[in-house]
C-alpha positions as CSV (number, residue, x, y, z in Angstrom):
1,X,0.0,0.0,0.0
2,X,2.8,2.4,0.9
3,X,4.6,1.6,-2.4
4,X,1.4,2.3,-4.3
5,X,0.9,5.6,-2.4
6,X,4.5,6.6,-3.1
7,X,4.2,5.9,-6.8
8,X,1.0,8.1,-6.9
9,X,2.8,10.9,-5.2
10,X,5.8,10.5,-7.6
11,X,3.5,10.6,-10.7
12,X,1.7,13.7,-9.4
13,X,5.0,15.4,-8.8
14,X,6.3,14.6,-12.2
15,X,3.1,15.8,-13.8
16,X,3.7,19.3,-12.5
17,X,2.1,21.5,-9.8
18,X,-0.8,22.5,-12.1
19,X,-1.9,19.0,-13.1
20,X,-4.2,18.6,-10.2
21,X,-5.7,22.0,-10.7
22,X,-6.3,21.4,-14.4
23,X,-8.0,18.1,-13.7
24,X,-10.3,19.7,-11.1
25,X,-11.0,22.7,-13.4
26,X,-12.1,20.6,-16.4
27,X,-13.8,18.1,-14.2
28,X,-15.9,20.8,-12.5
29,X,-14.6,19.8,-9.0
30,X,-12.9,23.0,-7.9
31,X,-12.1,23.3,-4.2
32,X,-12.5,26.4,-2.0
33,X,-8.7,27.0,-2.2
34,X,-8.9,27.0,-6.0
35,X,-11.5,29.7,-6.0
36,X,-9.4,31.8,-3.6
37,X,-6.4,31.4,-5.9
38,X,-8.5,32.5,-8.9
39,X,-9.8,35.5,-7.0
40,X,-6.2,36.6,-6.0
41,X,-5.0,36.2,-9.6
42,X,-8.0,37.9,-11.2
43,X,-6.8,41.6,-10.7
44,X,-3.4,40.7,-12.3
45,X,-5.0,38.9,-15.1
46,X,-7.4,41.7,-15.8
47,X,-4.7,44.4,-15.9
48,X,-2.5,42.1,-18.0
49,X,-5.3,41.6,-20.5
50,X,-6.0,45.4,-20.7
51,X,-2.4,46.5,-20.7
52,X,-0.8,43.8,-22.8
53,X,-3.1,41.4,-24.5
54,X,-5.6,43.9,-25.9
55,X,-2.9,46.3,-27.3
56,X,-1.1,43.3,-28.8
57,X,-4.1,41.9,-30.7
58,X,-5.2,45.4,-31.6
59,X,-1.8,46.1,-33.1
60,X,-1.9,42.9,-35.2
61,X,-5.4,43.8,-36.4
62,X,-4.5,47.4,-37.3
63,X,-1.5,46.0,-39.3
64,X,-3.9,44.6,-41.8
65,X,-5.7,48.0,-42.3
66,X,-5.1,51.1,-44.4
67,X,-5.7,53.7,-41.7
68,X,-4.4,57.2,-40.9
69,X,-5.9,57.2,-37.4
70,X,-8.4,59.9,-38.5
71,X,-10.0,58.4,-41.6
72,X,-12.2,55.4,-42.0
73,X,-10.1,52.2,-41.8
74,X,-10.0,50.1,-44.9
75,X,-8.9,46.5,-45.2
76,X,-5.4,46.2,-46.7
77,X,-4.6,42.5,-46.4
78,X,-0.9,41.9,-46.4
79,X,-0.2,45.0,-48.5
80,X,1.4,46.8,-45.5
81,X,3.8,43.9,-45.0
82,X,4.6,43.6,-48.7
83,X,5.3,47.4,-48.8
84,X,7.4,47.1,-45.6
85,X,9.7,44.5,-47.0
86,X,10.2,46.5,-50.2
87,X,10.9,49.7,-48.3
88,X,14.6,50.7,-48.3
89,X,14.1,52.7,-45.1
90,X,12.8,49.7,-43.3
91,X,15.8,47.6,-44.3
92,X,18.0,50.4,-43.1
93,X,16.1,50.4,-39.8
94,X,16.7,46.7,-39.5
95,X,20.4,47.1,-40.1
96,X,20.6,49.9,-37.6
97,X,18.6,47.8,-35.1
98,X,21.1,44.9,-35.5
99,X,24.1,47.2,-35.0
100,X,22.5,49.0,-32.1
101,X,21.3,45.8,-30.3
102,X,24.5,43.9,-30.6
103,X,26.7,46.9,-29.6
104,X,24.5,48.0,-26.7
105,X,24.0,44.5,-25.3
106,X,27.6,43.3,-25.9
107,X,29.3,46.4,-24.5
108,X,27.0,46.8,-21.4
109,X,27.3,43.1,-20.5
110,X,31.0,43.1,-21.0
111,X,31.5,46.2,-18.7
112,X,29.1,44.8,-16.0
113,X,30.6,41.3,-16.1
114,X,34.2,42.7,-16.0
115,X,33.5,44.9,-13.0
116,X,31.6,42.1,-11.3
117,X,34.6,39.7,-11.7
118,X,37.0,42.3,-10.3
119,X,34.6,43.1,-7.5
120,X,34.6,39.4,-6.6
121,X,38.3,39.6,-5.9
122,X,38.2,43.0,-4.2
123,X,34.7,43.8,-3.0
124,X,35.6,46.6,-0.6
125,X,37.9,48.4,-3.0
126,X,35.5,48.4,-5.8
127,X,32.3,49.3,-3.9
128,X,32.4,53.0,-5.1
129,X,32.6,51.9,-8.7
130,X,29.7,49.4,-8.3
131,X,27.5,52.1,-6.7
132,X,28.4,54.6,-9.4
133,X,27.6,52.2,-12.3
134,X,24.4,50.9,-10.7
135,X,23.2,54.4,-9.9
136,X,23.3,55.3,-13.6
137,X,20.9,52.3,-14.2
138,X,18.4,53.9,-11.8
139,X,18.3,57.2,-13.7
140,X,15.6,57.6,-16.3
141,X,16.6,57.5,-19.9
142,X,15.1,61.0,-20.4
143,X,17.3,62.5,-17.8
144,X,20.3,60.5,-19.0
145,X,19.6,61.6,-22.6
146,X,19.5,65.3,-21.7
147,X,22.8,64.9,-19.8
148,X,24.5,63.2,-22.7
149,X,23.1,65.8,-25.0
150,X,25.1,68.3,-23.1
151,X,28.2,66.1,-23.1
152,X,28.2,65.5,-26.9
153,X,27.1,69.0,-28.0
154,X,29.5,70.1,-30.7
155,X,30.2,73.7,-29.7
156,X,29.9,73.8,-25.9
157,X,29.8,70.1,-25.0
158,X,31.9,68.7,-22.2
159,X,33.6,66.1,-24.5
160,X,34.8,68.5,-27.1
161,X,35.7,71.0,-24.4
162,X,38.0,68.5,-22.7
163,X,39.6,67.5,-26.0
164,X,40.4,71.2,-26.7
165,X,41.9,71.7,-23.3
166,X,44.3,68.7,-23.6
167,X,45.4,69.9,-27.0
168,X,43.4,67.4,-29.1
169,X,41.2,70.0,-30.8
170,X,41.5,68.0,-34.1
171,X,39.6,65.2,-32.5
172,X,36.6,67.4,-31.6
173,X,33.7,66.5,-33.7
174,X,29.9,67.0,-34.1
175,X,29.4,63.5,-32.6
176,X,25.7,63.4,-33.1
177,X,25.7,65.4,-36.3
178,X,27.5,62.9,-38.6
179,X,26.1,59.6,-39.7
180,X,29.4,57.8,-39.0
181,X,29.6,58.8,-35.4
182,X,26.0,59.4,-34.3
183,X,25.1,55.8,-33.8
184,X,28.2,55.3,-31.5
185,X,27.4,58.4,-29.6
186,X,23.9,57.2,-28.8
187,X,25.3,53.7,-28.0
188,X,27.7,55.2,-25.5
189,X,24.9,57.1,-23.8
190,X,22.7,54.0,-23.7
191,X,25.4,51.7,-22.4
192,X,26.0,54.1,-19.6
193,X,22.4,53.6,-18.4
194,X,22.4,49.8,-19.0
195,X,25.6,48.5,-17.5
196,X,24.2,48.4,-14.0
197,X,22.0,45.4,-14.6
198,X,24.7,43.1,-15.8
199,X,26.8,44.2,-12.9
200,X,24.0,43.3,-10.5
201,X,23.2,39.9,-12.0
202,X,26.8,38.8,-12.5
203,X,27.9,40.0,-9.0
204,X,25.0,38.1,-7.5
205,X,26.1,35.0,-9.3
206,X,29.7,35.4,-8.0
207,X,28.5,36.0,-4.5
208,X,26.6,32.7,-4.7
209,X,29.9,30.8,-5.3
210,X,30.8,28.7,-2.2
211,X,33.6,30.4,-0.3
212,X,35.2,26.9,0.2
213,X,36.0,26.6,-3.5
214,X,37.9,29.9,-3.6
215,X,39.7,29.1,-0.3
216,X,40.7,25.7,-1.6
217,X,42.0,27.3,-4.8
218,X,44.1,29.7,-2.6
219,X,45.5,26.8,-0.6
220,X,46.5,25.0,-3.8
221,X,48.5,28.1,-4.8
222,X,46.1,29.5,-7.5
223,X,46.7,33.1,-8.5
224,X,44.0,35.7,-8.5
225,X,43.8,35.5,-12.3
226,X,43.4,31.7,-12.2
227,X,40.6,32.0,-9.7
228,X,38.9,34.6,-11.8
229,X,39.3,32.6,-15.0
230,X,38.6,29.0,-13.8
231,X,36.2,29.6,-11.0
232,X,34.4,33.0,-11.0
233,X,34.0,33.4,-14.8
234,X,32.4,30.0,-15.5
235,X,30.2,30.0,-12.4
236,X,28.9,33.5,-13.1
237,X,27.6,32.5,-16.6
238,X,24.0,32.1,-15.4
239,X,24.0,35.8,-14.4
240,X,25.6,36.7,-17.8
241,X,22.8,34.8,-19.6
242,X,20.1,36.7,-17.7
243,X,21.8,40.0,-18.3
244,X,22.2,39.3,-22.1
245,X,18.5,38.4,-22.4
246,X,17.2,41.5,-20.5
247,X,19.6,44.0,-22.1
248,X,18.8,42.5,-25.5
249,X,15.1,43.1,-25.1
250,X,15.7,46.6,-23.6
251,X,17.9,47.5,-26.6
252,X,15.2,46.3,-29.1
253,X,12.5,48.5,-27.5
254,X,14.8,51.5,-26.8
255,X,13.2,54.8,-27.8
256,X,13.7,57.7,-25.3
257,X,17.5,57.9,-25.7
258,X,17.3,57.9,-29.5
259,X,14.5,60.4,-29.6
260,X,16.3,62.9,-27.3
261,X,19.8,62.7,-28.8
262,X,19.2,62.3,-32.6
263,X,15.5,61.7,-33.3
264,X,16.6,59.0,-35.7
265,X,19.0,61.2,-37.7
266,X,21.2,62.3,-39.2
267,X,19.9,60.7,-42.5
268,X,18.2,57.9,-40.6
269,X,21.6,56.7,-39.3
270,X,20.2,56.0,-35.8
271,X,16.6,55.0,-36.8
272,X,15.8,51.6,-35.3
273,X,12.7,49.6,-36.1
274,X,11.1,50.9,-33.0
275,X,11.7,54.5,-34.0
276,X,10.7,53.7,-37.6
277,X,7.4,52.6,-36.2
278,X,7.0,55.8,-34.3
279,X,7.8,57.9,-37.3
280,X,5.4,56.1,-39.6
281,X,2.5,55.9,-37.1
282,X,2.7,59.2,-35.3
283,X,4.5,61.6,-37.6
284,X,3.3,60.4,-41.0
285,X,-0.1,59.1,-39.8
286,X,0.3,55.6,-41.3
287,X,-1.2,53.6,-38.5
288,X,-1.4,50.3,-40.4
289,X,2.1,50.6,-41.8
290,X,3.6,51.4,-38.5
291,X,1.7,48.6,-36.8
292,X,3.1,46.1,-39.4
293,X,6.7,47.2,-38.4
294,X,5.7,46.7,-34.7
295,X,4.6,43.1,-35.5
296,X,7.9,42.5,-37.1
297,X,9.7,43.9,-34.0
298,X,7.5,41.7,-31.8
299,X,8.5,38.6,-33.8
300,X,12.2,39.6,-33.4
301,X,11.7,39.8,-29.6
302,X,10.0,36.4,-29.5
303,X,12.9,34.9,-31.5
304,X,15.4,36.4,-29.1
305,X,13.4,35.0,-26.1
306,X,13.4,31.4,-27.4
307,X,17.0,30.5,-26.3
308,X,16.4,31.6,-22.7
309,X,13.0,29.9,-22.5
310,X,14.5,26.6,-23.7
311,X,17.4,27.1,-21.3
312,X,15.0,27.6,-18.4
313,X,12.9,24.7,-19.5
314,X,15.9,22.4,-19.6
315,X,17.0,23.5,-16.1
316,X,13.6,22.8,-14.7
317,X,13.7,19.1,-15.8
């Protein structure tokens, strides 16, 4: 009897925590605790439906319309998508988005991970740097954008002013006014606001490493570099993966920094897909066309999310 009871418990555990609830739900045998759980979840589900699901499905619906936002909407079928993939400006926005996303994600994660690794070896000495980097993450993009606008301003900006003082006046440039440098000026400003999250996740992963492993490495004569390379770096990779995923999504939906610093210019050199959608929908009153570009961006976000979802699913098994 005990063996049979144990096998039942094992099968229920393997079936997952919601298997019993699903059985009772479809069987019409809900318990009082189930109703309480649904009541507690109801406000969240309602707000999620209003704030996420409804705008999502409405955007998909509008993408199949020819609509300015003021006129009577007309069915357009897939014409918005066909026009989108034949639009040179959209392909330029895709190219800029790829450059922007890879640069912002790669640089911010590299800075955060590097500082976290150094902080793992010298936590007290690096505390001011951790505070400074993470404080930038807490500042809104609007405030950060206005600050960097002052830094990169060509005539009276801080960066060009410092270059002139140290005798490098030839290096002074209209950083946000030339297509070749504008994207990197905006990337630098955005990375400054995003490096704090990788620092937090990577440093948390390093703090979770058992002290006994590091002490054993010291006793075996390992140098600081060897401890960093063979213990801290590999064991902090879960924090790196989380940071890459979150910063990747943040970069794909970035808007404020681009709008404040360059407004997508010069000559569309900083126009991402997200900003392209804003231009088409709000500035040019092409609601259906802008919605189609939003759906494409949504698909890109879903594709980027798949590796982390699969990774988490494999960890839970």
